[in-house]
C-alpha positions in Angstrom: 148.2 15.5 129.3 151.5 16.8 128.2 153.6 20.1 127.5 155.0 20.9 124.2 156.1 23.5 121.9 154.0 24.5 118.8 155.2 22.6 116.0 157.0 24.2 113.1 156.1 23.5 109.6 157.8 21.5 106.8 157.5 21.2 103.1 154.1 20.2 101.6 152.4 19.7 105.0 150.3 21.9 107.3 151.3 22.5 110.8 150.3 19.3 112.8 151.1 16.6 115.5 151.4 12.8 115.0 149.9 10.9 117.8 150.1 7.2 118.7 148.2 5.4 121.6 150.0 2.6 123.0 147.6 0.2 125.0 149.1 -2.1 127.8 152.5 -0.6 127.3 154.7 -0.3 130.4 156.5 3.1 131.2 160.2 2.5 131.9 162.2 4.6 134.4 163.9 6.5 131.3 160.5 7.7 130.1 160.4 5.2 127.1 157.8 2.5 126.9 158.0 -1.2 126.2 155.4 -3.9 125.3 151.6 -3.5 124.5 150.2 -2.7 121.3 149.5 0.4 119.0 145.7 1.0 119.1 145.7 4.3 117.3 147.8 6.3 114.8 146.6 9.7 113.8 147.3 13.4 113.4 145.8 16.4 114.9 145.9 19.9 113.5 145.7 23.7 114.5 143.2 26.0 112.8 144.7 28.4 110.2 144.2 31.5 112.2 146.4 30.2 115.2 149.0 28.8 112.6 149.2 32.2 111.0 149.5 34.0 114.4 152.4 31.7 115.6 154.1 31.7 112.2 154.4 35.5 112.5 156.5 35.1 115.6 160.2 34.3 116.2 161.6 31.7 115.6 158.8 30.6 113.4 159.1 33.5 111.1 162.7 32.5 110.2 161.5 29.3 108.6 162.0 29.8 104.7 160.0 26.9 103.7 156.7 27.9 102.1 153.6 27.5 104.6 151.2 24.9 103.4 147.6 26.0 104.5 145.1 23.5 106.0 142.9 23.9 102.8 145.8 22.6 100.7 147.1 19.7 103.1 146.1 16.2 101.8 145.7 14.7 105.1 143.5 17.4 106.5 141.3 17.0 103.4 141.0 13.2 103.6 140.4 13.2 107.4 137.5 15.8 107.0 135.9 15.2 103.5 133.5 12.4 104.6 133.6 12.7 108.4 131.9 14.5 111.1 135.2 14.2 113.2 137.0 17.3 113.7 140.8 16.9 114.0 141.5 20.5 114.9 142.7 21.3 118.3 140.5 23.7 120.5 142.6 26.4 122.2 142.6 29.4 124.3 145.4 32.1 124.8 147.1 32.1 128.1 147.6 35.8 128.1 147.1 38.6 125.5 149.2 37.1 122.7 150.3 33.9 121.3 153.7 34.5 122.7 152.2 34.3 126.3 151.3 30.6 125.4 148.3 28.6 124.5 146.2 25.8 126.2 144.8 23.3 123.7 142.7 20.5 123.9 141.1 17.6 121.7 139.0 14.4 122.3 140.4 11.4 120.4 138.5 8.2 120.4 140.6 5.1 120.4 139.4 1.6 119.4 141.3 -0.4 121.9 140.8 -3.7 119.9 142.5 -2.2 116.9 146.2 -3.1 116.2 148.4 -0.8 114.1 151.9 -1.3 112.9 153.2 2.4 112.5 156.5 3.1 110.6 159.0 4.6 112.9 161.9 6.8 111.7 163.4 7.1 115.2 163.3 5.2 118.6 164.6 6.3 121.9 166.6 3.4 123.7 169.0 3.0 126.6 171.7 4.2 124.3 169.9 7.4 123.2 168.0 8.0 119.9 168.3 5.8 117.0 167.4 6.2 113.4 165.6 3.0 112.2 164.9 1.4 108.8 161.3 0.9 108.0 160.4 -2.0 105.7 157.9 -1.9 102.9 155.2 -3.9 104.9 155.0 -1.0 107.4 156.7 -3.0 110.3 159.3 -0.9 112.3 162.8 -2.2 112.3 165.8 -0.9 114.2 169.1 -0.5 112.7 170.1 -4.3 113.3 166.7 -5.4 111.6 164.8 -6.4 114.7 161.6 -4.9 116.1 162.2 -1.9 118.4 161.3 -2.6 122.0 160.8 0.9 123.3 159.5 4.2 122.0 159.4 7.7 123.6 156.4 9.1 125.4 155.8 12.7 126.6 156.1 13.5 130.3 
């Protein structure tokens, strides 16, 4: 469980979250993690009705980048075309309108024996956030070329 803001949108992608499951990682005092392995890398999505409702409110309605609907998003299409899995969040309004907040939930199955090597663009370290340089093999690298030892986790 975590608290978050509804994500904004960017060019050529629908509104979505990236999620990564770290297995056997240790939570550090500064809310980063170390060790373990990545057993799942995925994306979860909102249905188009709630995206449209949120995008009509401030500050989302100030974003001048064209909205990519779910039906035109390449990842939504790939994840749903030959699958019974549903990558869409379930949700309920916490009041009368979207401005009152949302409660959302989804079940994600994770194969704990899987190992993935995601490409990280940023990591959070004891010195703050750092931009990292990913390599062509998909392995994450920090600005000095070594493997990052921590990444951020939600509260």
